[in-house]
N, C-alpha and C positions, 0 to 999 in steps of 0.2 A: 891674432896670430898662436893660434891655438901649438902646445906641444903635441905632435905625432908619437905614439907609442905602439909601434908596428906589432900586432898578438903573434907570436912566434911558434903558436899551434896551427895557424892556419898556412905555415910555409916555412918548415924549418929546416931548409939546403942551406948551410954553411955561405954558400958563394952570395948566393942573393942575399942573406944575412948583412956580407960584411959590406955590398953593393950602399943596401939599405942605410946602412952607421955610416957611410963613409958621406955618403948623403945629406947626414945631420941627425935623421931617424932614432927616436927612443924607440923601446921594447914594453912590451908587456908580455909578461912571464909569468907560469904558474905552475913552475916546478925549478929541482936545482938544475936540473938538465937541459934547460931553458935559458937558467942563469948562464951558465957553462957557457953555452953557445955563445951567447951575448957578449959575454966577454973577450970570447977567444976572438970577434971580430973586430975590436976594438970597440965597442959598446963605452961611450960616457955613462956610468954606473949611477950619477944623479937622472937621467934618464930614463931607466927602468923602473917600472912598477911593475910591481908582484901582487899576483892577485890567487884565487883560489879560495876553497872551504876545508883544506885537508897538509898547511904545510906543516912537515916534520920538525923534528927541533933540528935535526942535519942541517936541512933544508933553510931552516930558517938563521942558523950560526954561518951558513953557507954565503946567505943574503948580505947579512950583518958584516962579514967580511970582506966582502967585496964593494960593500959603500952602497949599495941602494938606495935610488930615492925614495922611493914610499913603497910602504908594504899597507894593502888593500886589508883591512882587516873585518870580519863575518861577523864579530859573535864577541861578547865579553869574555869568554874562555879565551881565545886566542889572543883580545889584550893584553892581559895578565901574563899570558906566556909570554907571549912578545916584549911586557914589560922585564920578566924574571930573564930572559937567555939576553936580554941589552945590559942590563946589571952585572952578568956577569961578566959581558966580554966589558965592561967598563965602556959600552958607546953610547951612544944620544940616535936614535932614530925618529924618522915620522912616519906615520900611518896618516889612512884615509880612512874614517868609518865610511865602508859599503851598506847604504842605506835603499832600502825593500820598498818603492812606493807603490807597490799594488797595482801595478798597470799591466793592460794588456797588449802584449806587442804584435798580437793578433799574426803568431805566425805558428810552426809546430809547436805541439804541446813539449816535445823533448829537448828544447829549445828555448823556450820561452822559462826566464830565471827572473822576473820583475815582481811575479803576482804573490801573493801574501801566503799561499798555500807551500810554497816552493822552499829548497834548503837554502836561498843566497839571503846576502845580509839582513838586516836588523831591520826590523818592522818601521818604519817611518815615525809612526806614532810613539817610540820606545828612542829616538835619535836625542832629545832634547838629554834626557835621564843622563842616556850614555856620557855627552857630554860634559855633561856634570860631573857623572864619578870619573870618567878617565880621564876631563881635561886639562888635568894640572900636574900629570904623571911625571916623576920625575925621569925615567928613563926616555918613554914613549913621545914626540911633540906630535899631539893630535890636532889636525890643524887644516884637515881636508875632506872631501866627502866622495865617493863616488858613485858611480850607477854602472850597473849593465844587465838592461830587462831584453835580453835575446837574443838568437841572432837570425840570421836572414829577413829583417823587418823591410818592407817594403814601402813602408811610408813615414815621414815625418812624423805624423800626427802622436803615437806611443810618446817617441821624447821631447815632444810638446810638453806632453800631460805629467811624464818624469819630471822635467826639468822645472813646472814651474810651481811643481809641489816641494820640488827641494830649494826653489830659489824663497820658497814660500819660509821652509824651514830654516833657512842660513837669516832670513828677514828674523826671525825668533829669535834665536841664537845671537844674530846680534842687538838683541834688545838686551837678552841677556849677559853683556856684557865677553858673548863669545865669537873671535875671529876666524871667520872660515876665510883659508886665503886660495884653496887651488877647488876647483870641481874638474873631476871627472867623470865623462858623461857615456864611457864605453866605446864599446862597439858596437857590433850589429850589423854596418850595415851591409844592405842586399849586394851580390854579385849578379850581375845579367846573367842568368843562366839562359832565359829566354829574351831574343833579341828583343830591349825596344821594353820589359817589362819594369826593367827597376831603374828608380831617380837616376840620376847622377850625383856627384858630390855637389854639384852645383843647386840641384835641387834640395837636398836635406842643407846646405847652408843659409840657402833662402829664406830657409823658414823658422831655422834654429841661431841662426847667430842674431837678430835681434833681440832674443831672449836676454843672451847673452851679454850686448854691447853696453859700459854701465854698470855690468852686477859686480865689479868691484872686484872679479877672482880669477886667478888664472886658470886657464883651460885647457883638460888634456882630451884627447881623441883617441880611440884605442882599436885602429881599424886593421882589417886580418881578410875577411873573403872579400872584400869588396873591393881587396885591392889582387889577389894572388888567386882569386876564382877565374879569372880569364886566363889566368897566367898558362893555363896548357890544354888538352883536353886527351877525353879519356880514349882510345883506339882500340875496340873490340870487335871480334868477328864471330857472327852464329857457327856453334859446330853442328848443330843435333835441335831439332823439336822431337821433344820427348811429349807423349800423351798419358798423364797423371789420371790419377782414378775420381777429382773430382773437375780437373782444372789440366789444361797443356802450358808445356814450359818451354822454351828460350831456352836452350845454351850454350851460354859464351864462354871464351878465353879470358875470362877477368875473374877477379878474386872479389869476394866479401869485401876485404879491409878494401876495396876501388868503388865499390858498386854493390851497394847494399840492395838483398832484396828485399 
């Protein structure tokens, strides 16, 4: 029975977000603006997870004031800054360490976020030292782990690899006396842009759920594209066919914001 935190960056229409909040959804946010949208539609702040590598002090303070559930922490420097700001606000907050499991999600390199060479998360090999250094912080309660290995992932295999590595980490932490109570496996589940290509939610679940049954952790998911991707279509019309120096171009009446070159 996982907690679903819809990824606002995939569809930020306020009316859709309100419907999701009314249905009991939580939200995955990456900015102060997205926090404001979630709060405006009546979201339960305890079901908001705040991700992103570049959280500003202003955004963090807004999130602390809103009472959001979890901050997904990307680095030692960010954790120390969170602790400083929480202390200044006389508040205790909860954090999840985003680990980088060095898993290839087999998607486009620009949306790959779980490999060692990317900027995201803390190397899974350093995670035990991270918990040892910050697990008893007076202002930030660190008792959760976050994963997000990429976007538009068409197979459960990368999730299985990442989850298995993380469950091994959780077992090692438990042996050292550290209790991890929540595992957020992120999002990235593919939208079915080509009919029949994407696994269904049930397909992913059939392979992922058995890994988590009996793990003794609260499970969080951050779906976005897999919910929103097929909620609409882009309708555009060819205006011209242009002969170029090396290739021809089809000119349509859609912008780069909607249809990348």
